[in-house]
N, CA, C, O and CB atoms as a CASP TS submission, in Angstrom:
PFRMAT TS
TARGET T0000
AUTHOR 0000-0000-0000
METHOD Language model
MODEL 1
PARENT N/A
ATOM      1  N   MET     1      57.403 112.074 104.548  1.00  0.00           N
ATOM      2  CA  MET     1      58.250 113.517 104.111  1.00  0.00           C
ATOM      3  C   MET     1      58.223 114.608 105.213  1.00  0.00           C
ATOM      4  O   MET     1      58.464 115.717 104.736  1.00  0.00           O
ATOM      5  CB  MET     1      57.540 114.284 102.705  1.00  0.00           C
ATOM      6  N   GLY     2      58.042 114.613 106.301  1.00  0.00           N
ATOM      7  CA  GLY     2      58.089 115.150 107.529  1.00  0.00           C
ATOM      8  C   GLY     2      59.566 114.174 107.777  1.00  0.00           C
ATOM      9  O   GLY     2      60.491 114.968 107.940  1.00  0.00           O
ATOM     10  N   LYS     3      59.837 113.387 107.819  1.00  0.00           N
ATOM     11  CA  LYS     3      60.851 112.780 108.512  1.00  0.00           C
ATOM     12  C   LYS     3      62.509 112.908 107.512  1.00  0.00           C
ATOM     13  O   LYS     3      63.657 112.800 107.945  1.00  0.00           O
ATOM     14  CB  LYS     3      60.229 111.106 108.784  1.00  0.00           C
ATOM     15  N   ILE     4      62.119 113.123 106.344  1.00  0.00           N
ATOM     16  CA  ILE     4      63.109 113.336 105.520  1.00  0.00           C
ATOM     17  C   ILE     4      63.241 114.658 105.767  1.00  0.00           C
ATOM     18  O   ILE     4      64.430 114.968 105.690  1.00  0.00           O
ATOM     19  CB  ILE     4      62.935 112.947 104.172  1.00  0.00           C
ATOM     20  N   LYS     5      62.418 115.738 106.077  1.00  0.00           N
ATOM     21  CA  LYS     5      62.834 117.353 106.169  1.00  0.00           C
ATOM     22  C   LYS     5      63.367 117.376 107.504  1.00  0.00           C
ATOM     23  O   LYS     5      64.465 117.931 107.511  1.00  0.00           O
ATOM     24  CB  LYS     5      61.527 118.552 105.996  1.00  0.00           C
ATOM     25  N   ILE     6      62.990 116.972 108.653  1.00  0.00           N
ATOM     26  CA  ILE     6      63.649 116.389 110.022  1.00  0.00           C
ATOM     27  C   ILE     6      65.333 116.400 109.728  1.00  0.00           C
ATOM     28  O   ILE     6      66.177 117.179 110.173  1.00  0.00           O
ATOM     29  CB  ILE     6      63.022 114.596 110.382  1.00  0.00           C
ATOM     30  N   LEU     7      65.499 115.213 108.791  1.00  0.00           N
ATOM     31  CA  LEU     7      66.845 114.757 108.803  1.00  0.00           C
ATOM     32  C   LEU     7      67.719 115.960 107.723  1.00  0.00           C
ATOM     33  O   LEU     7      68.678 116.475 108.298  1.00  0.00           O
ATOM     34  CB  LEU     7      66.859 112.995 108.218  1.00  0.00           C
ATOM     35  N   PHE     8      67.510 116.397 106.394  1.00  0.00           N
ATOM     36  CA  PHE     8      67.984 117.342 106.096  1.00  0.00           C
ATOM     37  C   PHE     8      68.449 118.408 107.053  1.00  0.00           C
ATOM     38  O   PHE     8      69.626 118.729 107.217  1.00  0.00           O
ATOM     39  CB  PHE     8      67.290 117.648 105.372  1.00  0.00           C
ATOM     40  N   ASN     9      67.311 118.971 107.724  1.00  0.00           N
ATOM     41  CA  ASN     9      67.665 120.073 109.392  1.00  0.00           C
ATOM     42  C   ASN     9      68.878 119.477 109.908  1.00  0.00           C
ATOM     43  O   ASN     9      69.980 119.975 109.675  1.00  0.00           O
ATOM     44  CB  ASN     9      66.301 119.948 110.963  1.00  0.00           C
ATOM     45  N   GLU    10      68.714 118.391 110.626  1.00  0.00           N
ATOM     46  CA  GLU    10      69.737 118.141 111.404  1.00  0.00           C
ATOM     47  C   GLU    10      71.251 117.774 110.533  1.00  0.00           C
ATOM     48  O   GLU    10      72.378 117.965 110.989  1.00  0.00           O
ATOM     49  CB  GLU    10      69.207 116.992 112.316  1.00  0.00           C
ATOM     50  N   VAL    11      70.966 117.285 109.368  1.00  0.00           N
ATOM     51  CA  VAL    11      72.338 117.316 108.668  1.00  0.00           C
ATOM     52  C   VAL    11      72.802 118.869 108.519  1.00  0.00           C
ATOM     53  O   VAL    11      73.996 118.982 108.799  1.00  0.00           O
ATOM     54  CB  VAL    11      72.237 116.564 107.118  1.00  0.00           C
ATOM     55  N   LYS    12      72.315 119.834 108.231  1.00  0.00           N
ATOM     56  CA  LYS    12      72.307 121.278 107.877  1.00  0.00           C
ATOM     57  C   LYS    12      72.867 121.340 109.369  1.00  0.00           C
ATOM     58  O   LYS    12      74.084 121.165 109.315  1.00  0.00           O
ATOM     59  CB  LYS    12      70.731 122.173 107.341  1.00  0.00           C
ATOM     60  N   VAL    13      72.579 121.462 110.241  1.00  0.00           N
ATOM     61  CA  VAL    13      72.937 122.163 111.946  1.00  0.00           C
ATOM     62  C   VAL    13      74.181 121.175 111.888  1.00  0.00           C
ATOM     63  O   VAL    13      75.059 121.843 112.433  1.00  0.00           O
ATOM     64  CB  VAL    13      71.510 121.847 113.660  1.00  0.00           C
ATOM     65  N   GLU    14      74.676 120.110 111.576  1.00  0.00           N
ATOM     66  CA  GLU    14      75.791 119.528 111.913  1.00  0.00           C
ATOM     67  C   GLU    14      76.669 119.852 110.998  1.00  0.00           C
ATOM     68  O   GLU    14      77.846 119.725 111.337  1.00  0.00           O
ATOM     69  CB  GLU    14      75.703 118.256 112.089  1.00  0.00           C
ATOM     70  N   LEU    15      76.534 120.090 110.336  1.00  0.00           N
ATOM     71  CA  LEU    15      77.940 120.544 108.716  1.00  0.00           C
ATOM     72  C   LEU    15      77.899 121.712 109.270  1.00  0.00           C
ATOM     73  O   LEU    15      79.020 122.207 109.156  1.00  0.00           O
ATOM     74  CB  LEU    15      77.511 120.585 106.528  1.00  0.00           C
ATOM     75  N   SER    16      76.932 122.672 110.010  1.00  0.00           N
ATOM     76  CA  SER    16      77.291 124.032 110.067  1.00  0.00           C
ATOM     77  C   SER    16      78.384 124.078 111.843  1.00  0.00           C
ATOM     78  O   SER    16      78.941 125.135 112.138  1.00  0.00           O
ATOM     79  CB  SER    16      75.497 125.113 109.995  1.00  0.00           C
ATOM     80  N   ARG    17      78.511 122.822 112.797  1.00  0.00           N
ATOM     81  CA  ARG    17      78.939 122.597 113.437  1.00  0.00           C
ATOM     82  C   ARG    17      80.395 122.377 113.215  1.00  0.00           C
ATOM     83  O   ARG    17      81.180 122.957 113.965  1.00  0.00           O
ATOM     84  CB  ARG    17      78.284 121.990 113.785  1.00  0.00           C
ATOM     85  N   ALA    18      80.828 121.629 112.299  1.00  0.00           N
ATOM     86  CA  ALA    18      82.105 120.907 111.612  1.00  0.00           C
ATOM     87  C   ALA    18      83.123 122.159 111.432  1.00  0.00           C
ATOM     88  O   ALA    18      82.861 123.243 110.911  1.00  0.00           O
ATOM     89  CB  ALA    18      81.703 120.094 109.958  1.00  0.00           C
ATOM     90  N   SER    19      84.240 121.770 111.947  1.00  0.00           N
ATOM     91  CA  SER    19      85.401 122.918 111.301  1.00  0.00           C
ATOM     92  C   SER    19      85.823 122.571 110.265  1.00  0.00           C
ATOM     93  O   SER    19      86.216 121.410 110.149  1.00  0.00           O
ATOM     94  CB  SER    19      86.656 123.216 112.013  1.00  0.00           C
ATOM     95  N   TRP    20      85.868 123.339 109.336  1.00  0.00           N
ATOM     96  CA  TRP    20      86.387 123.057 108.095  1.00  0.00           C
ATOM     97  C   TRP    20      87.831 123.267 107.570  1.00  0.00           C
ATOM     98  O   TRP    20      88.033 124.472 107.725  1.00  0.00           O
ATOM     99  CB  TRP    20      85.664 123.669 107.372  1.00  0.00           C
ATOM    100  N   PRO    21      88.774 122.785 107.107  1.00  0.00           N
ATOM    101  CA  PRO    21      90.278 123.472 107.108  1.00  0.00           C
ATOM    102  C   PRO    21      90.426 124.551 106.227  1.00  0.00           C
ATOM    103  O   PRO    21      89.435 124.649 105.503  1.00  0.00           O
ATOM    104  CB  PRO    21      91.405 122.508 106.699  1.00  0.00           C
ATOM    105  N   LYS    22      91.130 125.246 106.049  1.00  0.00           N
ATOM    106  CA  LYS    22      91.392 126.357 105.397  1.00  0.00           C
ATOM    107  C   LYS    22      92.461 125.523 103.854  1.00  0.00           C
ATOM    108  O   LYS    22      92.970 124.414 103.691  1.00  0.00           O
ATOM    109  CB  LYS    22      92.278 127.610 106.680  1.00  0.00           C
ATOM    110  N   LYS    23      92.384 126.668 103.096  1.00  0.00           N
ATOM    111  CA  LYS    23      92.427 126.472 101.635  1.00  0.00           C
ATOM    112  C   LYS    23      93.899 125.794 101.877  1.00  0.00           C
ATOM    113  O   LYS    23      94.097 124.615 101.585  1.00  0.00           O
ATOM    114  CB  LYS    23      92.260 127.987 100.525  1.00  0.00           C
ATOM    115  N   GLU    24      94.834 126.567 102.388  1.00  0.00           N
ATOM    116  CA  GLU    24      96.231 126.235 102.485  1.00  0.00           C
ATOM    117  C   GLU    24      96.412 124.613 102.977  1.00  0.00           C
ATOM    118  O   GLU    24      97.218 123.820 102.489  1.00  0.00           O
ATOM    119  CB  GLU    24      96.930 127.313 103.560  1.00  0.00           C
ATOM    120  N   GLU    25      95.512 124.353 103.999  1.00  0.00           N
ATOM    121  CA  GLU    25      96.078 123.309 104.972  1.00  0.00           C
ATOM    122  C   GLU    25      95.095 122.151 103.830  1.00  0.00           C
ATOM    123  O   GLU    25      95.399 120.973 103.640  1.00  0.00           O
ATOM    124  CB  GLU    25      95.579 123.524 107.121  1.00  0.00           C
ATOM    125  N   LEU    26      94.480 122.523 103.504  1.00  0.00           N
ATOM    126  CA  LEU    26      93.360 121.395 102.249  1.00  0.00           C
ATOM    127  C   LEU    26      94.471 121.410 101.415  1.00  0.00           C
ATOM    128  O   LEU    26      94.902 120.264 101.294  1.00  0.00           O
ATOM    129  CB  LEU    26      91.564 122.102 101.267  1.00  0.00           C
ATOM    130  N   TRP    27      95.141 122.259 100.765  1.00  0.00           N
ATOM    131  CA  TRP    27      96.147 121.859  99.412  1.00  0.00           C
ATOM    132  C   TRP    27      97.508 121.405 100.108  1.00  0.00           C
ATOM    133  O   TRP    27      98.474 120.863  99.571  1.00  0.00           O
ATOM    134  CB  TRP    27      96.504 123.359  98.216  1.00  0.00           C
ATOM    135  N   GLY    28      97.356 121.718 101.271  1.00  0.00           N
ATOM    136  CA  GLY    28      99.102 120.659 101.593  1.00  0.00           C
ATOM    137  C   GLY    28      98.938 119.217 101.924  1.00  0.00           C
ATOM    138  O   GLY    28      99.732 118.309 101.678  1.00  0.00           O
ATOM    139  N   SER    29      97.581 119.138 102.624  1.00  0.00           N
ATOM    140  CA  SER    29      97.130 117.777 102.643  1.00  0.00           C
ATOM    141  C   SER    29      97.013 117.052 101.351  1.00  0.00           C
ATOM    142  O   SER    29      97.702 116.047 101.174  1.00  0.00           O
ATOM    143  CB  SER    29      95.904 117.736 103.254  1.00  0.00           C
ATOM    144  N   THR    30      96.626 117.254 100.916  1.00  0.00           N
ATOM    145  CA  THR    30      96.411 116.891  98.760  1.00  0.00           C
ATOM    146  C   THR    30      97.738 116.201  98.972  1.00  0.00           C
ATOM    147  O   THR    30      97.922 115.074  99.434  1.00  0.00           O
ATOM    148  CB  THR    30      96.484 118.699  97.053  1.00  0.00           C
ATOM    149  N   TRP    31      98.467 116.920  98.629  1.00  0.00           N
ATOM    150  CA  TRP    31     100.028 116.664  98.132  1.00  0.00           C
ATOM    151  C   TRP    31     100.322 116.000  98.755  1.00  0.00           C
ATOM    152  O   TRP    31     100.651 115.061  98.029  1.00  0.00           O
ATOM    153  CB  TRP    31     101.041 117.529  98.073  1.00  0.00           C
ATOM    154  N   ILE    32     100.549 115.609 100.139  1.00  0.00           N
ATOM    155  CA  ILE    32     100.699 114.507 101.116  1.00  0.00           C
ATOM    156  C   ILE    32     100.465 113.492 100.575  1.00  0.00           C
ATOM    157  O   ILE    32     101.396 112.752 100.257  1.00  0.00           O
ATOM    158  CB  ILE    32      99.986 114.516 102.202  1.00  0.00           C
ATOM    159  N   VAL    33      98.990 113.117 100.278  1.00  0.00           N
ATOM    160  CA  VAL    33      98.376 112.423  99.998  1.00  0.00           C
ATOM    161  C   VAL    33      98.697 111.624  98.606  1.00  0.00           C
ATOM    162  O   VAL    33      98.691 110.400  98.476  1.00  0.00           O
ATOM    163  CB  VAL    33      97.420 113.011 100.176  1.00  0.00           C
ATOM    164  N   ILE    34      98.979 112.601  97.593  1.00  0.00           N
ATOM    165  CA  ILE    34      99.478 112.292  96.478  1.00  0.00           C
ATOM    166  C   ILE    34     100.933 111.829  96.479  1.00  0.00           C
ATOM    167  O   ILE    34     101.310 110.855  95.827  1.00  0.00           O
ATOM    168  CB  ILE    34      99.274 113.312  95.717  1.00  0.00           C
ATOM    169  N   ALA    35     101.459 112.322  96.982  1.00  0.00           N
ATOM    170  CA  ALA    35     102.904 111.825  97.004  1.00  0.00           C
ATOM    171  C   ALA    35     103.111 110.804  97.924  1.00  0.00           C
ATOM    172  O   ALA    35     104.279 110.479  98.136  1.00  0.00           O
ATOM    173  CB  ALA    35     103.867 112.867  97.318  1.00  0.00           C
ATOM    174  N   VAL    36     101.987 110.085  98.666  1.00  0.00           N
ATOM    175  CA  VAL    36     102.488 109.123  99.495  1.00  0.00           C
ATOM    176  C   VAL    36     101.885 107.858  98.728  1.00  0.00           C
ATOM    177  O   VAL    36     102.324 106.754  99.050  1.00  0.00           O
ATOM    178  CB  VAL    36     102.057 109.328 101.088  1.00  0.00           C
ATOM    179  N   SER    37     101.029 107.934  97.857  1.00  0.00           N
ATOM    180  CA  SER    37     100.548 107.498  96.983  1.00  0.00           C
ATOM    181  C   SER    37     101.353 106.823  95.977  1.00  0.00           C
ATOM    182  O   SER    37     101.462 105.610  95.798  1.00  0.00           O
ATOM    183  CB  SER    37      99.929 108.307  96.637  1.00  0.00           C
ATOM    184  N   MET    38     101.943 107.858  95.297  1.00  0.00           N
ATOM    185  CA  MET    38     102.976 107.698  94.071  1.00  0.00           C
ATOM    186  C   MET    38     104.095 106.893  94.915  1.00  0.00           C
ATOM    187  O   MET    38     104.438 105.794  94.477  1.00  0.00           O
ATOM    188  CB  MET    38     103.612 109.351  93.299  1.00  0.00           C
ATOM    189  N   LEU    39     104.612 107.325  95.959  1.00  0.00           N
ATOM    190  CA  LEU    39     105.588 106.230  96.299  1.00  0.00           C
ATOM    191  C   LEU    39     105.412 104.640  96.573  1.00  0.00           C
ATOM    192  O   LEU    39     106.055 103.633  96.281  1.00  0.00           O
ATOM    193  CB  LEU    39     106.097 106.659  97.361  1.00  0.00           C
ATOM    194  N   LEU    40     104.137 104.942  97.329  1.00  0.00           N
ATOM    195  CA  LEU    40     103.754 103.385  97.716  1.00  0.00           C
ATOM    196  C   LEU    40     103.281 102.679  96.300  1.00  0.00           C
ATOM    197  O   LEU    40     103.299 101.449  96.353  1.00  0.00           O
ATOM    198  CB  LEU    40     102.349 103.305  98.973  1.00  0.00           C
ATOM    199  N   ALA    41     102.879 103.223  95.101  1.00  0.00           N
ATOM    200  CA  ALA    41     102.493 102.524  93.786  1.00  0.00           C
ATOM    201  C   ALA    41     104.073 102.187  93.333  1.00  0.00           C
ATOM    202  O   ALA    41     104.444 101.138  92.805  1.00  0.00           O
ATOM    203  CB  ALA    41     101.493 103.623  92.564  1.00  0.00           C
ATOM    204  N   ILE    42     104.695 103.046  93.587  1.00  0.00           N
ATOM    205  CA  ILE    42     106.557 102.526  93.384  1.00  0.00           C
ATOM    206  C   ILE    42     107.065 101.698  93.503  1.00  0.00           C
ATOM    207  O   ILE    42     107.717 101.033  92.697  1.00  0.00           O
ATOM    208  CB  ILE    42     107.474 102.868  93.949  1.00  0.00           C
ATOM    209  N   ILE    43     106.748 101.499  95.152  1.00  0.00           N
ATOM    210  CA  ILE    43     107.249 100.507  95.748  1.00  0.00           C
ATOM    211  C   ILE    43     106.472  99.272  95.869  1.00  0.00           C
ATOM    212  O   ILE    43     106.939  98.274  96.419  1.00  0.00           O
ATOM    213  CB  ILE    43     107.595 100.918  96.831  1.00  0.00           C
ATOM    214  N   ILE    44     105.278  99.317  95.361  1.00  0.00           N
ATOM    215  CA  ILE    44     104.594  97.733  94.895  1.00  0.00           C
ATOM    216  C   ILE    44     104.996  97.496  93.783  1.00  0.00           C
ATOM    217  O   ILE    44     105.322  96.326  93.581  1.00  0.00           O
ATOM    218  CB  ILE    44     103.026  97.514  94.765  1.00  0.00           C
ATOM    219  N   GLY    45     105.125  98.419  92.714  1.00  0.00           N
ATOM    220  CA  GLY    45     105.478  97.731  91.704  1.00  0.00           C
ATOM    221  C   GLY    45     106.772  97.412  91.713  1.00  0.00           C
ATOM    222  O   GLY    45     106.920  96.335  91.135  1.00  0.00           O
ATOM    223  N   ALA    46     107.839  97.879  92.127  1.00  0.00           N
ATOM    224  CA  ALA    46     108.853  97.087  92.319  1.00  0.00           C
ATOM    225  C   ALA    46     109.469  95.767  92.958  1.00  0.00           C
ATOM    226  O   ALA    46     110.538  95.174  92.810  1.00  0.00           O
ATOM    227  CB  ALA    46     109.243  97.659  92.579  1.00  0.00           C
ATOM    228  N   MET    47     108.529  95.598  93.599  1.00  0.00           N
ATOM    229  CA  MET    47     108.381  94.085  94.583  1.00  0.00           C
ATOM    230  C   MET    47     107.563  93.247  93.917  1.00  0.00           C
ATOM    231  O   MET    47     107.677  92.024  94.011  1.00  0.00           O
ATOM    232  CB  MET    47     107.670  94.204  96.152  1.00  0.00           C
ATOM    233  N   ASP    48     106.425  93.993  92.988  1.00  0.00           N
ATOM    234  CA  ASP    48     106.039  93.163  91.354  1.00  0.00           C
ATOM    235  C   ASP    48     106.673  92.468  91.011  1.00  0.00           C
ATOM    236  O   ASP    48     106.865  91.288  91.305  1.00  0.00           O
ATOM    237  CB  ASP    48     105.974  93.749  90.148  1.00  0.00           C
ATOM    238  N   ILE    49     107.357  93.539  89.895  1.00  0.00           N
ATOM    239  CA  ILE    49     108.650  93.155  89.385  1.00  0.00           C
ATOM    240  C   ILE    49     110.009  92.034  89.943  1.00  0.00           C
ATOM    241  O   ILE    49     110.654  91.250  89.246  1.00  0.00           O
ATOM    242  CB  ILE    49     109.107  94.367  89.333  1.00  0.00           C
ATOM    243  N   PHE    50     110.120  92.275  91.258  1.00  0.00           N
ATOM    244  CA  PHE    50     110.936  91.359  91.668  1.00  0.00           C
ATOM    245  C   PHE    50     110.498  90.250  91.925  1.00  0.00           C
ATOM    246  O   PHE    50     111.362  89.374  91.955  1.00  0.00           O
ATOM    247  CB  PHE    50     111.508  91.665  92.524  1.00  0.00           C
ATOM    248  N   PHE    51     109.632  89.983  92.096  1.00  0.00           N
ATOM    249  CA  PHE    51     108.958  88.214  92.509  1.00  0.00           C
ATOM    250  C   PHE    51     108.501  87.856  91.164  1.00  0.00           C
ATOM    251  O   PHE    51     108.712  86.717  90.746  1.00  0.00           O
ATOM    252  CB  PHE    51     107.349  88.041  93.801  1.00  0.00           C
ATOM    253  N   SER    52     107.902  88.714  90.460  1.00  0.00           N
ATOM    254  CA  SER    52     107.623  88.129  89.241  1.00  0.00           C
ATOM    255  C   SER    52     108.745  87.587  88.562  1.00  0.00           C
ATOM    256  O   SER    52     108.638  86.442  88.123  1.00  0.00           O
ATOM    257  CB  SER    52     107.011  88.999  88.445  1.00  0.00           C
ATOM    258  N   TYR    53     109.863  88.249  88.391  1.00  0.00           N
ATOM    259  CA  TYR    53     111.495  87.585  88.172  1.00  0.00           C
ATOM    260  C   TYR    53     111.436  86.642  88.713  1.00  0.00           C
ATOM    261  O   TYR    53     111.117  85.595  88.150  1.00  0.00           O
ATOM    262  CB  TYR    53     112.785  88.224  88.674  1.00  0.00           C
ATOM    263  N   MET    54     111.819  86.750  90.375  1.00  0.00           N
ATOM    264  CA  MET    54     112.060  85.398  90.803  1.00  0.00           C
ATOM    265  C   MET    54     111.160  84.171  90.745  1.00  0.00           C
ATOM    266  O   MET    54     111.677  83.073  90.947  1.00  0.00           O
ATOM    267  CB  MET    54     112.331  85.511  91.958  1.00  0.00           C
ATOM    268  N   ILE    55     110.277  84.234  90.570  1.00  0.00           N
ATOM    269  CA  ILE    55     109.017  82.947  90.285  1.00  0.00           C
ATOM    270  C   ILE    55     109.644  82.544  88.655  1.00  0.00           C
ATOM    271  O   ILE    55     109.926  81.396  88.311  1.00  0.00           O
ATOM    272  CB  ILE    55     106.807  83.736  90.240  1.00  0.00           C
ATOM    273  N   GLY    56     109.749  83.518  87.959  1.00  0.00           N
ATOM    274  CA  GLY    56     110.010  82.962  86.711  1.00  0.00           C
ATOM    275  C   GLY    56     111.563  82.373  86.812  1.00  0.00           C
ATOM    276  O   GLY    56     111.885  81.619  85.893  1.00  0.00           O
ATOM    277  N   LYS    57     112.275  82.566  87.547  1.00  0.00           N
ATOM    278  CA  LYS    57     113.818  81.916  87.269  1.00  0.00           C
ATOM    279  C   LYS    57     113.217  80.556  88.316  1.00  0.00           C
ATOM    280  O   LYS    57     113.999  79.631  88.097  1.00  0.00           O
ATOM    281  CB  LYS    57     115.636  83.127  87.995  1.00  0.00           C
ATOM    282  N   VAL    58     112.401  80.201  89.105  1.00  0.00           N
ATOM    283  CA  VAL    58     112.036  79.201  89.586  1.00  0.00           C
ATOM    284  C   VAL    58     111.682  78.649  88.885  1.00  0.00           C
ATOM    285  O   VAL    58     112.267  77.574  89.019  1.00  0.00           O
ATOM    286  CB  VAL    58     111.457  79.179  90.328  1.00  0.00           C
ATOM    287  N   LEU    59     111.007  78.581  88.055  1.00  0.00           N
ATOM    288  CA  LEU    59     110.006  77.648  87.145  1.00  0.00           C
ATOM    289  C   LEU    59     110.677  77.587  86.086  1.00  0.00           C
ATOM    290  O   LEU    59     109.912  77.093  85.258  1.00  0.00           O
ATOM    291  CB  LEU    59     108.530  78.124  86.801  1.00  0.00           C
ATOM    292  N   ARG    60     111.570  77.776  85.648  1.00  0.00           N
ATOM    293  CA  ARG    60     112.172  77.612  84.616  1.00  0.00           C
ATOM    294  C   ARG    60     113.067  76.654  84.947  1.00  0.00           C
ATOM    295  O   ARG    60     113.863  76.235  84.107  1.00  0.00           O
ATOM    296  CB  ARG    60     112.639  78.690  84.100  1.00  0.00           C
TER
END
């Protein structure tokens, strides 16, 4: 039980040392991640449709 208490105290100290982003910076980063994820989803979806079409043409 004592080791667990020491662990949590050390975690608390380390988290207090961390530098946390400001709210505006966090929102900006969040929107960038969402936009890039959507862009990649569109690109991968288009590639999937294209290759499915091409494989369909070859196998017919």
